[in-house]
C-alpha positions as CSV (number, residue, x, y, z in Angstrom):
1,M,0.0,0.0,0.0
2,D,1.3,3.5,-0.9
3,K,2.3,5.4,2.2
4,N,3.6,8.6,0.6
5,W,0.6,10.5,2.1
6,M,2.1,10.1,5.6
7,H,4.7,12.7,4.6
8,V,2.4,15.3,3.0
9,P,3.4,18.8,4.5
10,D,-0.1,20.2,4.6
11,R,-2.4,17.5,6.0
12,F,-5.3,19.8,6.6
13,T,-6.0,20.6,2.9
14,S,-4.5,17.5,1.2
15,C,-7.0,15.1,-0.4
16,E,-4.2,12.5,-0.5
17,Y,-3.8,12.7,3.3
18,N,-7.5,12.5,3.8
19,E,-7.8,9.4,1.6
20,G,-4.8,7.8,3.3
21,I,-6.4,8.1,6.7
22,N,-9.7,6.7,5.4
23,N,-7.8,3.6,4.0
24,L,-6.0,3.2,7.3
25,L,-9.2,3.3,9.4
26,T,-11.0,1.0,7.0
27,M,-8.2,-1.6,7.3
28,A,-8.3,-1.2,11.1
29,K,-12.0,-1.9,11.3
30,A,-11.6,-4.9,9.0
31,H,-8.8,-6.2,11.2
32,A,-10.7,-5.8,14.5
33,P,-14.4,-6.5,13.8
34,G,-16.7,-5.5,16.6
35,R,-14.0,-3.4,18.4
36,T,-14.8,0.1,19.3
37,T,-11.3,1.2,20.1
38,I,-7.9,0.8,18.3
39,R,-4.3,1.9,18.9
40,C,-3.8,5.5,18.0
41,P,-0.7,5.9,15.6
42,C,-0.4,9.7,16.0
43,R,2.9,11.4,16.9
44,R,1.8,11.8,20.6
45,C,0.2,8.4,21.3
46,C,2.6,6.3,19.2
47,N,0.3,3.2,19.3
48,N,0.5,3.2,23.1
49,L,-3.2,4.2,23.8
50,F,-6.5,2.6,22.7
51,L,-8.9,5.3,21.6
52,P,-12.3,5.3,19.8
53,F,-12.2,5.5,16.0
54,N,-13.4,9.1,15.9
55,E,-10.8,10.2,18.4
56,V,-8.1,8.5,16.4
57,E,-9.2,10.3,13.2
58,D,-9.1,13.6,15.1
59,H,-5.6,12.9,16.3
60,L,-4.3,12.0,12.9
61,F,-5.6,15.3,11.5
62,M,-4.7,17.6,14.4
63,I,-1.4,16.0,15.6
64,G,-0.4,14.0,12.5
65,I,0.6,10.4,12.1
66,D,3.9,9.0,13.4
67,P,6.1,9.0,10.3
68,S,8.2,6.1,11.6
69,Y,5.2,3.8,11.7
70,T,5.6,2.4,8.2
71,H,4.6,-1.2,8.9
72,W,1.0,-1.2,10.1
73,I,1.3,-4.4,12.1
74,F,-1.4,-3.3,14.5
75,Y,-3.9,-2.8,11.7
76,G,-3.5,-6.2,9.9
77,E,-0.8,-5.4,7.4
78,G,1.8,-7.6,9.0
79,E,-0.3,-10.7,9.2
80,N,1.0,-12.4,6.1
81,W,4.7,-11.4,6.1
82,S,7.6,-12.7,8.2
83,V,10.2,-10.6,9.8
84,N,12.9,-12.9,8.5
85,S,11.6,-13.0,4.9
86,S,14.2,-12.6,2.2
87,S,11.8,-10.3,0.3
88,F,12.9,-7.4,2.6
89,D,16.3,-5.9,2.7
90,D,18.4,-6.0,5.9
91,D,17.4,-2.4,7.1
92,T,13.7,-3.2,6.8
93,N,14.1,-6.4,8.7
94,V,15.9,-4.7,11.6
95,Q,13.4,-1.9,11.8
96,S,10.3,-4.2,11.8
97,H,12.0,-6.7,14.1
98,N,12.7,-4.0,16.8
99,F,9.2,-2.6,16.4
100,I,7.3,-5.8,17.4
101,D,9.3,-6.2,20.6
102,D,11.5,-9.0,19.3
103,M,8.6,-11.5,19.2
104,D,10.4,-14.1,17.1
105,E,13.5,-14.0,19.2
106,M,11.4,-14.3,22.4
107,I,9.7,-17.4,21.0
108,E,13.0,-19.0,20.2
109,D,14.3,-18.2,23.7
110,T,11.1,-19.8,25.3
111,Q,11.5,-22.9,23.1
112,A,15.1,-23.3,24.1
113,A,14.3,-22.9,27.8
114,S,11.3,-25.1,27.8
115,F,12.1,-28.0,25.5
116,I,15.8,-28.2,24.3
117,D,17.7,-28.4,27.6
118,L,14.7,-30.0,29.5
119,A,14.5,-32.8,27.0
120,F,18.2,-33.9,27.1
121,G,20.7,-34.2,29.8
122,E,24.4,-33.4,29.7
123,S,25.2,-36.9,28.4
124,G,22.7,-36.5,25.6
125,T,20.3,-39.1,26.9
126,A,16.6,-38.3,26.8
127,L,15.0,-37.2,30.1
128,E,11.4,-37.2,31.1
129,P,11.1,-34.4,33.8
130,P,7.7,-33.6,35.3
131,M,6.3,-30.8,33.2
132,S,3.6,-28.2,34.2
133,D,0.4,-27.7,32.3
134,W,1.7,-24.7,30.4
135,Q,4.8,-26.6,29.3
136,L,2.7,-29.5,28.0
137,K,0.8,-27.2,25.7
138,T,2.0,-26.8,22.1
139,F,2.9,-23.3,21.0
140,D,-0.2,-23.1,18.9
141,Q,-2.3,-23.7,22.1
142,L,-0.3,-21.1,24.0
143,F,-0.8,-18.5,21.3
144,E,-4.5,-19.4,21.3
145,D,-4.6,-18.6,25.0
146,A,-2.7,-15.4,24.3
147,R,-5.5,-14.2,22.0
148,L,-8.2,-14.8,24.7
149,P,-8.8,-12.0,27.2
150,L,-8.2,-12.6,30.9
151,Y,-11.9,-11.7,31.5
152,P,-14.6,-10.8,28.9
153,T,-14.0,-7.0,28.8
154,C,-10.2,-7.0,29.4
155,E,-8.2,-5.4,26.7
156,K,-4.8,-5.4,28.4
157,F,-4.1,-8.9,29.7
158,S,-4.5,-12.3,28.0
159,K,-5.5,-15.6,29.4
160,L,-1.8,-16.6,29.3
161,S,-0.8,-13.7,31.5
162,F,-1.8,-15.3,34.8
163,I,-1.8,-18.7,36.3
164,V,-4.1,-18.5,39.3
165,K,-4.3,-20.8,42.2
166,L,-7.5,-20.6,44.4
167,L,-6.7,-21.5,47.9
168,H,-9.3,-22.1,50.6
169,I,-8.0,-20.4,53.7
170,K,-9.0,-22.9,56.4
171,T,-7.6,-26.3,55.4
172,V,-6.7,-27.8,52.1
173,D,-7.6,-31.5,52.6
174,K,-9.7,-31.5,55.7
175,E,-13.3,-30.7,56.5
176,A,-12.4,-28.7,59.7
177,C,-9.5,-26.7,61.1
178,S,-7.0,-28.9,62.9
179,K,-6.5,-26.3,65.6
180,C,-9.9,-24.8,66.4
181,E,-12.0,-27.5,64.8
182,E,-14.1,-24.9,63.1
183,P,-15.9,-26.2,59.9
184,R,-14.2,-25.4,56.7
185,W,-17.5,-24.7,54.9
186,V,-20.1,-22.0,55.5
187,S,-22.6,-24.2,53.8
188,T,-22.6,-27.7,52.3
189,R,-26.1,-27.7,50.8
190,G,-27.9,-25.8,48.1
191,K,-27.4,-25.4,44.4
192,K,-23.8,-24.0,44.8
193,G,-22.7,-27.0,46.9
194,K,-19.9,-26.4,49.4
195,I,-19.1,-22.8,50.1
196,P,-15.8,-22.1,51.9
197,H,-15.4,-19.5,54.6
198,K,-12.6,-17.7,52.8
199,V,-11.0,-17.9,49.4
200,L,-7.6,-16.5,48.5
201,Q,-6.4,-15.9,44.9
202,Y,-2.7,-16.7,44.7
203,F,-0.4,-16.1,41.7
204,P,2.6,-18.4,41.9
205,L,6.0,-16.6,41.9
206,K,8.6,-19.0,40.7
207,L,7.3,-19.3,37.1
208,R,7.1,-15.5,36.7
209,L,10.6,-15.0,38.0
210,Q,11.8,-17.7,35.5
211,R,10.0,-15.9,32.7
212,L,11.9,-12.7,33.4
213,F,15.1,-14.5,32.3
214,M,13.5,-16.0,29.1
215,S,13.9,-12.8,27.2
216,K,17.5,-11.7,26.3
217,N,16.8,-8.0,26.9
218,I,15.0,-8.5,30.2
219,A,17.5,-11.1,31.4
220,K,20.3,-8.6,30.7
221,S,18.4,-5.9,32.7
222,M,17.9,-8.3,35.6
223,K,21.7,-8.3,36.0
224,W,22.1,-4.5,35.6
225,H,22.5,-3.9,39.3
226,R,25.7,-5.9,39.3
227,E,27.1,-5.7,35.8
228,E,26.3,-2.3,34.5
229,R,25.5,0.0,37.5
230,V,28.0,2.7,38.2
231,D,29.2,2.0,41.8
232,D,31.0,5.1,43.1
233,H,30.0,4.6,46.8
234,S,29.0,8.2,47.1
235,T,25.8,8.7,45.2
236,L,22.4,7.0,45.8
237,R,21.0,6.3,42.4
238,H,19.5,2.8,43.0
239,L,18.6,0.7,45.9
240,A,21.7,-1.3,45.3
241,D,23.6,1.8,46.5
242,S,21.8,1.7,49.9
243,K,23.3,0.7,53.2
244,M,20.9,-2.2,53.7
245,W,21.7,-3.7,50.3
246,R,25.4,-3.6,50.9
247,Q,24.9,-5.0,54.4
248,F,22.9,-7.9,53.1
249,D,25.5,-8.7,50.4
250,K,28.2,-8.6,53.1
251,H,26.3,-11.1,55.4
252,H,25.2,-13.4,52.5
253,T,28.1,-13.4,50.1
254,W,26.9,-16.7,48.5
255,F,23.7,-14.9,47.4
256,A,25.5,-11.8,46.1
257,Q,28.0,-13.7,44.0
258,D,25.3,-14.6,41.4
259,S,23.9,-11.5,39.8
260,C,20.8,-13.5,38.7
261,N,19.5,-13.9,42.2
262,V,16.5,-11.7,42.7
263,K,15.9,-9.2,45.5
264,L,12.3,-8.3,46.0
265,G,10.1,-5.7,47.7
266,L,6.6,-6.3,49.0
267,V,3.8,-3.7,48.6
268,S,0.4,-4.1,50.2
269,D,-2.6,-1.9,51.1
270,G,-6.3,-2.0,50.9
271,F,-8.6,0.0,48.6
272,N,-12.3,0.2,47.8
273,P,-12.8,-1.3,44.3
274,F,-16.4,0.0,44.1
275,N,-15.3,3.7,44.4
276,N,-18.1,4.1,46.9
277,M,-17.2,4.9,50.4
278,S,-20.7,4.1,51.7
279,K,-19.8,0.4,51.2
280,P,-17.3,-0.6,53.9
281,Y,-15.4,-3.1,51.8
282,S,-11.8,-3.2,50.8
283,I,-9.7,-5.6,48.8
284,W,-6.0,-6.1,49.6
285,P,-3.5,-6.8,46.7
286,V,0.0,-7.9,47.6
287,I,2.5,-6.9,44.9
288,L,6.1,-7.9,44.5
289,V,8.7,-5.6,42.9
290,P,12.0,-7.0,41.5
291,Y,14.8,-4.6,42.4
292,N,17.4,-6.2,40.2
293,L,16.1,-4.1,37.3
294,P,17.4,-0.5,36.6
295,H,15.6,2.3,38.5
296,W,13.9,3.4,35.3
297,L,12.3,-0.1,34.9
298,C,11.7,-1.7,38.3
299,M,8.7,0.4,39.1
300,K,7.1,0.1,35.7
301,E,3.6,-1.5,35.6
302,Q,4.7,-4.5,33.5
303,Y,7.3,-5.6,36.1
304,L,5.0,-5.3,39.2
305,M,3.9,-8.8,40.0
306,L,0.6,-9.4,41.7
307,S,1.2,-12.2,44.2
308,L,-2.0,-12.3,46.4
309,L,-5.5,-10.9,46.1
310,I,-7.0,-10.9,49.5
311,P,-10.8,-10.6,49.2
312,K,-11.4,-8.4,52.2
313,S,-9.5,-6.4,54.8
314,P,-7.5,-9.1,56.7
315,G,-6.4,-7.1,59.7
316,N,-4.0,-8.9,62.0
317,D,-4.9,-12.2,60.2
318,I,-2.9,-11.2,57.2
319,D,-0.2,-13.7,58.2
320,V,-2.6,-16.5,57.4
321,Y,-3.2,-15.2,53.9
322,L,0.6,-14.7,53.4
323,Q,1.4,-18.3,54.1
324,P,1.6,-19.6,50.5
325,L,3.8,-16.6,49.5
326,V,6.0,-17.1,52.6
327,N,6.4,-20.8,51.8
328,E,7.4,-20.1,48.2
329,L,9.9,-17.4,49.3
330,K,11.4,-19.9,51.8
331,E,11.8,-22.4,48.9
332,L,13.4,-19.8,46.7
333,W,15.9,-18.9,49.5
334,E,16.7,-22.4,50.7
335,D,16.1,-24.5,47.6
336,D,17.2,-23.0,44.2
337,V,15.0,-23.3,41.1
338,D,16.3,-24.5,37.7
339,S,16.0,-21.5,35.3
340,Y,17.2,-20.5,31.9
341,D,19.2,-17.3,31.1
342,A,18.4,-16.3,27.5
343,S,21.2,-13.6,27.5
344,K,23.8,-16.3,28.1
345,C,21.9,-19.3,26.6
346,E,22.5,-21.4,29.7
347,H,20.7,-22.8,32.7
348,F,21.4,-21.5,36.2
349,R,20.0,-22.0,39.8
350,L,17.8,-19.2,40.8
351,H,17.4,-17.9,44.4
352,A,15.3,-15.0,45.6
353,T,14.8,-13.0,48.8
354,L,12.6,-10.3,50.3
355,L,14.4,-7.2,51.4
356,W,11.7,-4.6,52.0
357,T,8.1,-3.9,52.5
358,I,6.4,-0.7,51.3
359,N,3.2,0.4,53.1
360,N,1.6,3.1,55.1
361,F,1.7,3.2,58.8
362,P,-1.6,1.4,59.5
363,A,-0.7,-1.4,57.1
364,Y,2.7,-1.6,58.7
365,A,1.1,-2.8,61.9
366,N,-0.7,-5.6,60.0
367,L,2.4,-6.7,58.1
368,S,5.0,-6.5,60.9
369,G,2.9,-7.4,63.9
370,W,4.0,-4.2,65.7
371,S,1.1,-2.2,67.0
372,T,1.2,1.4,65.7
373,K,-1.2,2.5,68.4
374,G,-0.8,3.0,72.1
375,K,2.2,3.6,74.3
376,M,4.9,2.2,72.0
377,A,3.4,3.2,68.6
378,F,6.7,4.0,66.8
379,P,8.8,0.9,65.9
380,S,12.0,2.9,65.3
381,C,11.9,4.5,68.8
382,N,10.9,1.2,70.5
383,E,11.3,1.6,74.3
384,D,12.9,5.1,74.0
385,I,9.5,6.6,73.0
386,N,8.3,9.4,75.2
387,S,4.5,8.8,75.4
388,M,2.0,10.4,77.7
389,W,-1.5,9.4,78.6
390,L,-4.1,12.2,78.5
391,K,-6.7,11.2,81.1
392,H,-9.4,13.6,80.0
393,D,-9.0,12.9,76.2
394,R,-8.4,9.2,77.0
395,K,-5.6,8.8,74.4
396,Y,-1.8,8.9,74.1
397,C,0.2,11.8,72.9
398,Y,4.0,11.8,72.1
399,M,6.2,14.5,73.6
400,G,9.7,13.5,72.7
401,H,10.1,15.8,69.7
402,R,12.1,18.5,71.7
403,R,15.1,16.2,71.8
404,F,15.8,17.0,68.2
405,L,16.1,20.8,68.9
406,P,19.6,22.4,69.3
407,S,21.0,22.0,72.8
408,A,20.6,25.7,73.6
409,H,17.1,26.0,72.3
410,P,14.8,27.9,74.8
411,W,11.9,25.4,74.3
412,R,13.9,22.7,76.0
413,K,13.4,24.5,79.4
414,K,9.7,25.3,78.9
415,K,8.0,22.9,81.3
416,A,4.4,24.3,81.4
417,A,4.1,24.5,77.7
418,F,4.8,20.8,77.2
419,N,4.9,17.8,79.6
420,G,6.0,19.6,82.8
421,N,9.7,18.5,82.4
422,E,12.8,20.0,80.9
423,E,14.2,18.2,77.9
424,N,17.9,17.4,78.4
């Protein structure tokens, strides 16, 4: 298809530009029948945003089309051609290969990791290791899953994105709790059958950590903190420059020696999914952050790994919900996992550890077990906290802030204005 119209200088009055946009939108509608939104190829959106057809048309006229987008792979043009086809010259192959996020290369890496080295041992004899459900599927089946949405209206994640385990938080193989003997089921009758007291959605961690190393580019980024980071011991650019990171590496040298070992942070808090504060319901996601990545990648949405989805506010019982994650983290610390490094085309033994948690102060109490209320509310102060009970207000206040003033500050001697004592 002729694309000279993309470079027309005056797009507002050019009939050629107008006709080109019409052909592009017609192709997009034919490529995605029934869809109301498509990727916008304007200079500002650059195919990163899904917009209605009329808004895409407005953007293409007002902002202009991205001139580098010469292969309309998101609109059906690339369905019948291959990146490695000899009908294109080398420059065209390189450009289109980079544009589609190295899909062919990623497929080759996944094939190598899943089938080649798992099928044959070092001596060349065939092995029959236990394989998971996703490994037993053919690549045609995997791609079929990739085309299906995670849920009916989802446009961002595919069915292949998540492997979910539903865990009944009481007992797994018994009818009652072994400690309190409370029945596992709320009800065992009716049309729905057995209804458990609580259900937790758990997203296994090992497989997703292994997948980070199945792409050459991502596997290289996972070792950036050790192999490419500028370490001048004076500037804090990344968490690897922090005192805690260095102290951990000093105490666990066996873990620090392999740059592929993953250091994680855990994030958790509750929110109201209904956007209606009149409904006192909150759901608690638990998210893991891989800090091996560079600082410009580790907090990106695509690398934040949802680990747990707790159906309601757990309170102090959050440790019960965290059990499957804690067990898997223990396994990743004590027992390594066989993984494949696509950047080096070799297998390695993967370990992982949890370094930090990120949360607000109320959630800190649930995650750590340290009460953030009452006489000793501040964990960092511990027993050195200066708390005072107000008998009329029936609550605690904390008066130790004068200790941080300069030694000659006049407020240190003001007794009546504070707690009746000088602060020395």
